[in-house]
ROPA-508259 format. One record per residue: x, y, z of N, C-alpha, C, O in turn; residue in three letters. Coordinates in pm, whole numbers, padded with zeros to 5 digits, always signed. Example, Ala and Ser with C-alpha at 12.3 -4.5 7.8 and 13.67 -1.06 7.14 Angstrom:
2
+01319-00569+00780+01230-00450+00780+01320-00330+00780+01424-00332+00846Ala+01285-00225+00708+01367-00106+00714+01290+00003+00787+01341+00114+00804Ser
This chain:
69
-02333-06409+05277-02334-06552+05250-02202-06611+05299-02094-06561+05266Unk-02212-06716+05379-02090-06776+05433-02025-06871+05332-02082-06902+05227Unk-01907-06915+05366-01827-06996+05274-01896-07130+05244-01889-07180+05132Unk-01962-07189+05344-02031-07317+05321-02143-07302+05219-02161-07387+05132Unk-02217-07192+05231-02325-07166+05135-02268-07147+04995-02323-07199+04898Unk-02159-07073+04984-02096-07051+04854-02048-07183+04793-02062-07206+04673Unk-01992-07268+04877-01943-07397+04828-02058-07485+04779-02046-07551+04676Unk-02170-07485+04853-02286-07562+04809-02337-07511+04675-02362-07589+04584Unk-02352-07379+04665-02403-07322+04541-02310-07353+04424-02356-07381+04313Unk-02180-07347+04450-02082-07379+04345-02098-07523+04298-02099-07550+04178Unk-02110-07616+04392-02127-07757+04355-02258-07778+04282-02263-07855+04185Unk-02363-07712+04326-02492-07727+04261-02487-07672+04118-02548-07728+04028Unk-02413-07563+04098-02399-07508+03963-02322-07606+03874-02355-07621+03756Unk-02222-07671+03930-02148-07774+03855-02242-07888+03817-02238-07937+03704Unk-02327-07929+03912-02424-08035+03883-02520-07994+03771-02552-08074+03683Unk-02565-07869+03775-02654-07819+03670-02586-07829+03534-02646-07872+03436Unk-02460-07788+03530-02385-07794+03405-02364-07939+03360-02379-07970+03242Unk-02331-08025+03454-02312-08166+03421-02439-08226+03360-02433-08300+03262Unk-02553-08192+03419-02680-08244+03367-02701-08196+03224-02736-08276+03137Unk-02681-08068+03199-02701-08015+03064-02605-08080+02965-02645-08118+02855Unk-02479-08092+03004-02378-08148+02914-02398-08297+02890-02353-08351+02788Unk-02466-08365+02982-02486-08509+02968-02581-08543+02854-02577-08653+02799Unk-02668-08447+02819-02768-08474+02717-02889-08549+02771-02985-08574+02698Unk-02885-08584+02898-02997-08654+02961-03100-08553+03010-03069-08437+03037Unk-03222-08599+03021-03325-08515+03082-03291-08501+03231-03214-08579+03286Unk-03350-08401+03294-03329-08386+03439-03371-08513+03511-03302-08559+03602Unk-03484-08568+03471-03536-08689+03535-03437-08805+03524-03409-08872+03624Unk-03384-08828+03404-03291-08940+03384-03158-08915+03454-03101-09007+03512Unk-03109-08792+03449-02982-08759+03514-02995-08779+03665-02905-08835+03728Unk-03106-08734+03721-03129-08749+03865-03141-08897+03904-03088-08939+04007Unk-03209-08974+03822-03222-09118+03850-03085-09184+03850-03056-09269+03935Unk-03001-09147+03755-02867-09203+03746-02785-09167+03871-02703-09247+03917Unk-02806-09047+03923-02732-09000+04041-02802-09036+04173-02751-09006+04281Unk-02918-09101+04162-02998-09135+04280-03030-09009+04362-03020-09007+04485Unk-03069-08906+04290-03104-08778+04349-03249-08748+04317-03287-08750+04200Unk-03330-08721+04417-03470-08686+04386-03476-08563+04295-03405-08465+04318Unk-03558-08569+04194-03567-08457+04100-03613-08330+04171-03575-08220+04131Unk-03694-08345+04274-03738-08227+04349-03620-08158+04416-03616-08035+04425Unk-03524-08236+04463-03403-08179+04524-03320-08106+04418-03271-07996+04442Unk-03306-08169+04302-03229-08106+04194-03293-07973+04153-03223-07873+04136Unk-03423-07973+04138-03492-07849+04097-03484-07742+04204-03471-07624+04173Unk-03492-07782+04330-03474-07688+04441-03336-07622+04432-03323-07501+04445Unk-03235-07705+04410-03098-07654+04400-03082-07561+04281-03015-07458+04291Unk-03143-07596+04169-03137-07509+04051-03197-07372+04082-03141-07269+04044Unk-03311-07372+04151-03374-07244+04188-03283-07163+04278-03269-07042+04261Unk-03220-07229+04376-03131-07159+04469-03012-07097+04395-02973-06983+04424Unk-02955-07170+04301-02842-07118+04223-02887-06997+04140-02818-06895+04138Unk-02999-07008+04074-03049-06898+03991-03078-06774+04075-03046-06663+04033Unk-03138-06793+04192-03166-06680+04280-03036-06613+04324-03026-06490+04326Unk-02936-06694+04361-02807-06638+04404-02741-06561+04290-02681-06456+04313Unk-02749-06613+04169-02689-06544+04054-02760-06412+04025-02696-06312+03996Unk-02893-06414+04034-02969-06290+04012-02934-06186+04118-02921-06068+04087Unk-02921-06230+04241-02884-06138+04349-02746-06077+04324-02726-05957+04342Unk-02652-06162+04282-02517-06113+04254-02517-06015+04138-02446-05915+04142Unk-02595-06043+04034-02605-05950+03921-02662-05816+03964-02614-05711+03922Unk-02765-05819+04048-02824-05694+04099-02722-05614+04178-02712-05492+04163Unk-02646-05682+04264-02543-05614+04343-02436-05554+04252-02391-05442+04275Unk-02397-05628+04150-02295-05578+04057-02346-05455+03982-02272-05359+03961Unk-02474-05459+03941-02532-05343+03871-02534-05220+03961-02500-05110+03917Unk-02573-05239+04086-02578-05128+04181-02440-05067+04200-02424-04945+04199Unk-02340-05153+04218-02204-05105+04235-02155-05031+04112-02088-04928+04122Unk-02190-05082+03995-02150-05018+03871-02214-04880+03858-02148-04783+03820Unk-02342-04871+03891-02412-04742+03885-02353-04644+03986-02333-04526+03954Unk-02325-04691+04105-02268-04604+04208-02131-04552+04166-02101-04435+04190Unk-02050-04636+04106-01918-04592+04064-01927-04492+03949-01845-04401+03939Unk-02026-04509+03861-02044-04413+03751-02090-04278+03805-02050-04173+03754Unk-02175-04280+03907-02224-04155+03964-02114-04076+04030-02120-03953+04035Unk-02012-04145+04082-01899-04079+04149-01806-04013+04050-01732-03922+04085Unk-01809-04058+03925-01717-04003+03824-01760-03868+03776-01693-03809+03691Unk
């Protein structure tokens, strides 16, 4: 994953957090930001997929390091 992709995912994760902390529904938060809700949900999926991938990689590395011990 290149740096631009990481930066996008980071910003999208911040947006996800901002929406949750705002207390607004996704629909209302997106309307306030003039962001299509479909775009917001797409970004949420991308962030979740990236996090799951990173967790899987971390688990594999952890298992590999334990096997070497």
